[in-house]
N, C-alpha and C positions, 0 to 999 in steps of 0.2 A: 257645791258646784265644782270646787277644786278636786274633790274625789272623783267626780265624773270624768273630768279632763284627764286625770292620771290613768284611767282605765282604757283610754283610747291609745292604741299602739299603731305606729306607722311601720308598715312592712312592705317589701317589694311585692308586686303582683305575682311575679314568677314564683316566689317562695310560697305565697298563700295558695296559688293554684296547684303547685306541685304537691304541697302537703295535703290539700283537700282531695285532689285526684288520687293520690296514693292511698288515702283511707278508703275512698270509694272503690278503687280497684281491688284492694284487699277484701272488701266486703263482697264484691261481685264474684271474685275468684273462690273465696271460702264458703260463701253463704248463698250462692244462687246457681251458677252455671255449670260447675264441675261436680262429678260424683265422688263420693268417698270410696277409697280403695277397699274398705272393709265390707260395706253392705251394698255398694254399687248404686247408691241412691243420692239424688240431689236433695237439698233441704225441703223443697216443696213436696217432693214425692214421699219423703220420710214422714212429713207432717200429715199428708193425706192418709197414709196407711195407719199411722198411730191414732189419728182422730177417729177413723172408722173402727179401729180395734177397741178404742175406749167406749165407743157408742154401741158395742156389741153388734156391729154391722158386718158379721163374719159369714163364711161360706155355709155354715150350718143353720143360719137364721134367714128369715124372709128378706127379700130385697127392700131397700129403703130409697126414697127419692134422692137423686144425685144432688139436688139443691140443698138437702139437709147436710150431706157430707161436706159440701163446699162451704156452707154457712158455719159449720163447726170448725173447719180448718181456718177460715178467715177470722172468725171471732176469737178463737183461742190461741192460734199459733202463727198464722201467716197473714200479717196485715197488709195485703196487696189486693189487686183487683180480682173479682170473682171469675172473670173470663180466663185469666192465666191459670188459676187454680183448677177450673173445670177442664181447661185444655190439657193440663198435666194429668188429671184424673182419667180423661178419655184416652189419652196416649197409653196409659198403663193397662187399658182394657183391649187395645187393638191387636188382634192376633197376627196381623200382617206386619206389625212393627215390633212386637214383643215375642221372643221365642217361648217364654212361659208367662202369659198375661197374669198380672198381679191383682187385677180387679175384674169382676164379672159384671156385665151390664145388660139390662133389659131395655130394648128400644134402639133407636138409630145412633150408633156410635161412629159414624163416618164410613168411608169406604176407601178402597185402593185407588179409586178414580179421583181422589182429592175432595170428595164431598164432605162438608162439615157435619158434625153431629147434631142431633136435635137439641133444642134448648134444655137446660138442666131441669126445668120444671116438668118436662115430659119423661125423662129417662130415670131409670132406677139402677142402683148399683149395690154391690157388696164385695168384700174381700174374697179373692179366690182361695182355694184350699192351700195352694202352695205359699200364699202370703202368710199363712199361719206360721210357717217355718221361719219367716223373717222376724216375726214378733214374739214367737214362743219364748217363754222364760224372761220376758221384759219386766215382769213384776217380781223378779227374784234378785233385784239389785245387780243385774249382769252388765248394764251399760250406764255410763255417766248421764245424769239428768241435770238440766239447767232450767232456770226460770224463763218463762215465755216473755214476750215483749212488754206485757204490763204487770209482770211479777205476780200473777194470780194463779198460775199453774206451772207444773214442771213438764218439760218435753225432753225426749232423748236426743243426744248428739249423734248417736249411731244406733242402729237396730242390732239385736243379737245375731240375726242372719245365719241360719243353720244350713245354708248352701251358698256357693260363690256367685252371688247375683250379678256382680259387675261383668263377669265373663258370660254368664248365661244369657242375660238380657241386653248386654252392651249399653252404650250411652252415646249421646250426641249433645254437644253444647259449645257455646261461644262466650267467652268472658273477655276481660280487659287484658289483651296481650297473650291470651291462651285460648286454645280450642281443643276439643276432644272428639274423637270418632273411634268408638270401640264397637266392633261388630258383635252380634249375638253368637253364642256357641251352644253345643249340645251338652245338656246337663250331665248325662251319664259319662261322657268323655272328660268333662272338666273335673268331676268328682274322682274318677279313676286317676287322673293326673295329680290331683291334690293328695290323694292317699299315697301315691307312689313317692311324691316329693316329701311327704311326712316321714316315710320310711327311709328315703334316700336323699338327705338334705343337699348332697353334692351333685345332684342330677343337673344336667345341662339341657339346653333347648331341644336338642335331638332326642334326648331321653323322654322329655315331656311330650314331644310331637308323636311319639308312638301311640299316645292316648288321644291328645287333642290334634286331630288331623288338620283342622282349619276352622274357619267360621261355619256356623250352621244357621243359615238365614231362615226365618219363618216362612219366607216365600219360596224356599228351595233354590232352584237354579243350579248352574254348574260353574265352579271356580276353575279357571284354566291355569294349571301349573302351580308348583309349590314354592318357587323361588321367593316370590313376594311375601308369602305367608311366613316363611322362616325368617326373613329379614325383619318383618314386623314383630315377630315373637321375640327376637333377640334385642332389637333396638327400640321398639315402640312405634316405629314408623315403617311404612311399606305400602306397595301398591299391588293390587290384584285385578284381574279381569273377571267379571261375573257375566255369564251368558245365560240367556233363557233356555229352557228345555223345550225343544221343538221336535216335530216329526213330519215327514213328508208322506202324504197318503194319496193313493190313486182314487179318483172319483169317476163318475160316468162321463162319457164323451171323450175317453182317452185323455183326460186332463188330470192334473194333480192339485193338491192343496197343502199349504203349510199350516200345521196346527201347533199353537203355542200353549203349553199347559202350565208353565212356571216362568215367572219373569224376575229380573234382578231386584234385590232388596232396595227399597226406597224409591222405586220408579212409579210415577203416576200412570196408571194403566190407560186411562182415558186419553191423556196427552200423547202417549205412545201410539195408540191406535189411530188418533187423529193425524199424527205425523206420517204413519205408514199410508194412510188414505190420501194425504196430500201428495206423497210421492207418486201414487197412482194417478191422481187427478192432473198433476203437473207433468206427467209422463217423464219423470226423471229416469225411470227405467220402464221398459215395456214388458208386458207379460203378466201384470197383476190385473185380474178381472174384478175382484171385489174383496173388501176387508170387512169382517164382521166380528163383533164382540159377543160371543155366545156364553159368557160367564153366567152361571146360575148357582143354586144352592148345592149342586153336585160338585162344583169346582170351577177353576179358572179355565177358560178356553177362548183363544183368539184364532179365528180362521182367516187365512189369506188364500183366497181362491185364485188359481192361475189360469192363464189362457192356454189354449191348445198349443203344444210344441214349445212352451216356455221352459227355459233351463232353471228348474226349481232350486237346485243347490247354489247356482250362481246368484239368483235373486235373493236367496236366504243370506248368502255371504254379504251382499250389498246392504241388506237390512241390518245385519250385525254391525256393519261399519258405520252406517249413517243414521241409525235410530237407537233408542234405548233398549233394544233387544239384547245389546251387549254394552256394559258400562265399565268404567274403571272405578274401583272402590279404594279409597286411601285410608289406611290405618293411621291414626294419630292418637295413641293410647296415653292420655293424660288424666290423672286422677289426684285427688287430695290425699296426701299421706302425711300424717302428723302435722296437720294444718298448713301444709305447703303443697303447691302443684308440682307433680313429678311426672316425667315421661317414664312410663312403666313397661317392663317386658312381661312376657308370660310368666316367667318364674317369679318376678317381683310381685305380681298380682296374687299368685297362688300362695307365696310365702307370707305376704301381708294378711291374706285371708286366714291362713292357718294359725298365725299368731293371734288374730282376733278370736277365732273359734276356740282356741285353747284358753284364752282369757275368759271368754264367756262361760265355758264349761267349769273353769276354776271358781269363778264368782258364784255361779249357780250352785256348785257343790258346797261352797262355804255357807251359802244361804240355807241350803237344805240341811247341812250339818247343824247349824245353829237351831233351826226349827226342830230337828230330831232330838237334840239334847234338851231343849226346853220341854218337849213332850215327854221324854223319858223321865225327867225330873218329876213331872206331874203324875205319871203312871206309877212310879215307885212310891210316891207319897200316898196315892190312893190305895195301893196294895198294903202298905203299912197301916193305913187308917182302918181298912177292913179287918185287919188282924186284931186291932184293939178298938173295934167299933163302939162297944158299950162305953168304954172310958172316954172316947172322943166325944160321944153324944153327951155324956155327963159333964164333961169340961165345957162344951159349948153352952149347955143349959145353965151352967153356973156363971156364965160370963154376962156382962152388962150389955154389950153391943157387939157388932161385927168386929170392930177393931180390937176390942178386949179379947174376943174369942180367938182371933188370929194370934195375938200375943201369948195367950195362955197355951195354945197348941204348940207354938214354937218353943215356949219355955219348958213345958212339961214333957213333950214327946220328941223334941229335936227336929221338928219339921222345918223346912226352909220357908221363907216368906211366900214363895210361889206355890209351894205345896199347901201351905195353910190357907192361902187365898182360894185354891181349887176346892179344898175340903169344905170351907164355910159357904162357898158358892154352890155346893152340890145341893140339888133339890131333893126333898124327902122321897119322891116317887122313884128316884134313881136307885135308891137302896134296894128296891124290890127286884131289880134285874141286873144289879152290878155283880158280875161273876168274876171272882178273883182269878179264875183260870183264863178268862178272856183277857184280863189285864196283863197276866203273866205272858200270854202269847204275844200280846202287843209289845211288851217289854223286850222279849227275845227278838222280835222283828226289828225294833228300834236299835237294839244293840248291834244287830247284823248290818243295818243300814249305816250306822255311825262308823263301823269298822270299814265298810266299803268306801264311804265318803273320805275318811281319813287316809285310806290307801290311795285314793285318787289324788288327794292333795299332797301326799308325801312321796309319791312314786311317779316320775315322769312317764315311764313306760305304760303304766296303767291309764294315766290321763290320755295318752295318745291312742290307746286301744279304744277308749270311750269315744274319742273323736272319730276314729275310723269306723266304728260300729254305727254311729249316728249318721255319718255321711253315706255309708253303704245302704242304710235303711231309706234315706232320702232317694238314692238312686233306684232302689227297688220300687218305691212308691210312685215316683214321678218321672223316672227315666223313659225316654222315647227314642225311636229309631232316628238316625240322621236323615235330614231332608235335602241338604245341599250335597251335590256330588263334587268330588275334587279329582281333577285329572293329573296325571304325572307331569305332563309338559304343557306349556302354553301353545295354543293353536294360532298359526298365522292366517289371517284372512286374505285370501287371494281372489280377486275379482277379474273376470274377463269382461271388460267394459262393453265390447261389441256384442257379447252374448246376451247382455241385458236389454238390447234393443232388437225388436223384430225387424228383419230385413225386408223392407217393402220398397217398391218402386213408386216414386211420387213425382209430381211436377212442382218445381220450386221457382218462385219469382222474388226478385229483389228490385226495388225501385230507387231512383236517384234520391228521392226525398226521405227514404228510410222505412218504406213499408216492406215487410217480409211475410211470406206465407208459403205453405205447402198444401197441395190438394191431391186427392186421389186421381189416378189416371182416368177413372170413370167420370169424375166431375169435370176434369179438364176437357175430355173428349166430347162431353155432352153440352159444352158451353161454346158459344160463338167465339171465334178466335180473337176478335177485337174487344170483346167484353171481359177485360181482365180486372175490373173493379177499382182501378187506380183513379184518384181524384184528377180533375182536369188540370193540365199543366205539368203533371208528373210524367216521368217516362221510365221505361223498363231498362235497367242496367244489366240484369242477369235473368235468364229464363232457361231452365233445362230440366229434363227428365233424369232423375238420379236416385241413388239408394239412400234410405234413412240412416245407413251406417256411415255415410260420408260427412264431411265438414265443410263449412263455408268460412272464407277469410274475406271480410268486407273492408276495403280501404277507402278512406274519406279524403277530401281535398284539404283537410286540416292536419294531415299526417297521422291520423289515428287508424288503428286496426280493430275491428270488431269480430270476435270469433263466435260462431254459432254452429253447434252440431245440427244436422238436418232434422234429426228426430225430435229436437227441442222446439222447432218452429211451430207456430200455431197452425193447426190443421183446420182449414176452412173450405168452403165451396169456392170454385175458381172465380166466380163472379163477385165474390166478396173482397173487401179491401185488404184484409189481413191485419197484422199487428204492427204498430209503429215502434221504432226503436226507443223513442222517448218514454215509452211505458216501462222500460227497464233501465235505460241509462240516458244521460243528458247529451243532446247534440246541440252545437252552437247554432245561432239563428241562420247563418249562411253556410252551414256545413252540409255537404252533399256526398253521397256515395259515388265514387268514380270508377271503381273496378271491383269485381267479385271473382274469387277463385274457388274452385272445388278442390279440396285437399283430402285425398283418401288415406295418405300415410303421413302423419304428423312428424315422423322421424326421417323423412326424406332429406337428402343433402342439397336441395335446391336453394337458390337465393331469390330475393325480390329486388327489382331495380326501381328506384323512385327518383323522380325529377321534379323540381319546383319551378315556378314561374320566375323567381328572382335569381335563377342561375346556379342552383346547387343540385348535386346528384349523388347518389350513393347506392351501394349494394348492401343488403342485410340478409343474413342467413335465416332460413326458416327455423333453425334450432334456437335462434334468439328471439323468435316471435311465438313462443309456445303459450297456450292459454294459461292464465293464472287462476287462482282459486276464486277471484272476484270477477271473472270474465263477464258474468251476467249483468253486473251493475256498473262496470268500469271498463272503458276502452283501453287497449294497449297502445302505447306510443310507438309508432313505427318510424317516424322521422321528426326531428325537432325543427320547427320553423324559425327562421331568423327574425322575421317581422310579423306584426299582427295581421297585415294584409297579404302575407305570402300564402301561396296555395301549391298543393301538389297537383301537377298537370296530368301525370300518367304514372301507372304502376304496371310492371310486367314481371312474370315469373320466368326465371332463366336457370339454366344449369350452372352449377358452381364453377365449372371450368369452361364456360361458354366462350366461343371464339367469334361471336357475332360482332357486328359494327352498329354504332348508334349514330343517327343523324338528327340533330336538334334544329328546329326552325323557330326564329324569333318573330315578333310582331313587326319589326322594321325590316323584315325580309332577309335577315342573315341566316345562313345555314352552315353548320359545322359537322363534319363527319370524322369519327375516330373509333378505335377499337374499345370494346367494353372492358377488356382486361386492364385498361388505364384507370378504371373506376375502382377504388379500393373497397373492400368489405368493411363496414363499420357496425358499431353496436346499435341497438334499437333507438337509443335516445340521442344519437349523434345527428348533426346537421348535414354531414356529408362534405363533399369537396366541390370546388367551383367547376361548373360544366361548360360555361361560355363566358367570354369577356364581354358583358353587355354594355351597350351605350346607356347614357341617362335616358330615362323614360321608356327604355326598351324592356321587353320581357319575353320569356319563352312561351310559345303557343302550344307546341307538341313535339314529339320526337318519333322517329321511325327506326325499327330494328330490322336488320337483314343479315343473312349469312354471307360471307365473302364470295362464295361461288354462285350466289343468286342475285348479286347487286345489279348485274346487267339486265335482269328481267323485271326489275321493280320500277314502278312509276310513282311519282308523288303528285297528288292533286292539291292545289291551293285555292282558297276562296278569300277575296279581299273584302274590306269593309265597304267598298264601293260597288260590290256585286260582281266583280270580275273573277272568272275561273281560268286557271292555268294548270296545265300538266307538263311535267318534265321527267326525264329519266334520272334515277338516283345517281348513276355513275358519272354525271357531269359535275357533281360536287366532289372536289378533290379531298382525299383523306389527309388529315393533319393530326396534331396531338391535342390533348384535352386543354380546355380553358383558353383557346384562341377565340378571335372574333368571328371567323368564318368568312364566307363569301356571300355576295348579294345574289338573290334569285329572282328579283324583280328590278325593273328599271326605275330609278328614283326620279320622281317628277318634282319640279320646283313648286308647283301649285297642286293642291289636292293629291298628295302622294298616296299610293296604294299601301295599305297596311294589312298584313295577313291576319285573318280572323279564325280560320280553321284549316286543318291539314288532314289528308287521308293518303294511305299508300295501298297499292293494289297491283295485280298482275295484268293479264290481257282482258280487254273487252268487258269492263265492268260498268254497271250502272251505279251512280252515286246518289245519295239522298241528302239534299241540302235543306236544313231546317232554319227558319228565321225567327226573330224575336216575336213576330206576330203569329207564331205557330203554323206558318205556311210551310209546306214541303215542296221542293222543286227537284224533279228527277233530272239527272245529268247523264246522258249517254256519252261515255268517254270516247267512243269511236267517232263522234261528230266534232271533236276538237283536236287541233293539231298538237304535236309535241313541241314545246317551246324551248328556246335556249334560256340562259340565265338573264338575258337582257330584255325580255318581252314581258308584258303585263297581262296577257291572256285576253279572253273575250268576256263581255258582259253577259250574265245569265239572269240577272234580276235587277230591279230598281229598289234600292233600300228605302227610298222615301215612301213608296207605296206598298212594297212587299215586306218591309221590316229588315233590320240588319241581320247579316248571317251569324249564326251561333255555332252550328256543328255541321260537319261533312262526314257522312258515314257510308260504308259499303252497302250497296243494294244487291240485286241479283246479278249472276253471271250471264252475259248476253250470248255467249257461244257455248261450245262443247265444254264439258267438265274438265277435259284434259288441259284446257287453256287456263284454268283457274290456278293461280300460283299463290293464293292467300296463305297456303300452308308454309310458304317460304319465310313468313315472318315469325313462325313459332320458335 
């Protein structure tokens, strides 16, 4: 019991966790996720290739079930899940991921669309021909072998690898603290660079880039510019832009189509096609009629059919920018070198490979030399034995057994133990066809081979010639033309946003409660004027015939601005409701749209004037209210409200240098008039400055804008909560400075005082429309009512108890000639 207690150690958790995680990280880095710089393989890939090679599952033999290969790997070398092994095996066979696939498969091995492979019980596999070069000479003691996980077999720590597989097929992996992203390259180019580096060890990146132009992706495509490539080859890190190979073709009906024949490496084709089709459906750009994936056994083909008159190049540029037709590829070349993860340059990868290749050739030569010397010893013994054949036979017959015969041959004729073993093991029938001339020819051949082997081992130049010869033979046998095109300079994508949208004239409607829609003029004109599809109780805030190239700025009573390009509005029949803003962004329960502006030029120098009911006012520049990237799902703050129950009562668009005057009317019948230039321009998130010195319980109902030279021609109409209507001339309100209390425009009564509910301004002879809380509308002919002074309370036009309380007072039709209409004076 005492011994047991002594074995228990008390250690801090941090120390235990740190030590254990360190061991785990080292294992993950060295034994799982990162490739070896020499053969370019991760352990699971190396074990798959070695297990299939041992099972004679090679390119020159029939296919075998993939499940057999997976079982061999899992049972002998890789004690992990069969799915991870099968996944790695399938990856090695996928020609859109591997520049030179190392495994051939019969059956479904997945697709560029992200489809998974068939189960391993259905598929068949074998090593490809080029894999033979990775494993060739492995049985000649060329690479270190270690015991497997259960010490029953030996496995290689690296493959002989007779071509630079790390660069040719690239690698991707994530481990603890390290990740790698090495793109595939062209076999012939890599071998040319390796040969050049072998002959010129001082070569720099520029020298090597004469041969290795850049990545050569199995899916082709176009790499834009060489700057990122050079940076990656020098440091191991860099970024490049990879673009699809496309063409614009004319089709019938004076239309065009974009045909994509190559896509960037690693892109899921089906997801890319889906994204392009979503752009069409959502009308993010106008001009795409149809998107089709016509890929078949003859090759990849994605067809984007365009509408008549569409700007094909501009649409293509938009797709390059917004879909995976063009992607950024990030080099992060990390590999295991001498058991440690290293960020490797192009030269480092090639020099490490050449060092490995020379070591493999050296060890293979040593092995062959040993075998040749052993055989030469036997051949020389047999030649000598044939010269004295009768004596040899006599000696063997006189011996007691095999061991005695060997000893007698060694003793009497000076044979070596190996020669004596060969002689006594020789079967009698061999004497009939054993030709001494044949043995002497073999002897000469062996002597020649031994001399060659020793020359290779003793002379570095000869060794390098062997390496160069073998590499050039690989290039001759397996070299293929480059698939990826590389341009000299990067291409900047320029998009004319307006050209992406077809210029159509449509009818647009925006309602107070947040319904938006656009309809064709045909639908609008064929529908009854009153049938606009809005729910009962809602009202139209904006309705206009306009271009799809225009934009809408929607201001709410909560100080928010919602931006919508007209072409993005849902297109419906005019009698349908349209789309509610809540489907894309959230509106507060009591939030309403109070003003909508058509903005044709987002770079205009105009300002917006906003006033709140609690006495704040500000100007904000259009430049400070530009749409953001998230405009679809999030409103822009146009004015910060001081209190939760504060509201914006009105918004106007004015010139930045406007000389207009503003007159604000409060609920308790105070009016104040001053110049707009007293209102400073503030940022979008500012609350503004004080507009009126309000009394307790008082609030601003509305304001009126007027030019100084038209003040004498403008009238103000007021409606009170008791149903009284009064009109007065604007010029009877004296001009003062901002933030004063103002003057009374109604006579204050001790009992049941009048309070202003709505305000309207107009020129001569207007009809006003008064709307009540019971949705009743009362028409007021302004010619029938006198102009009052500041101390009158007007005339009663409705009874609030029966008709409902007044809510709004809006301009109706002009009652006389158009020349008398001065509504444009307020603009």
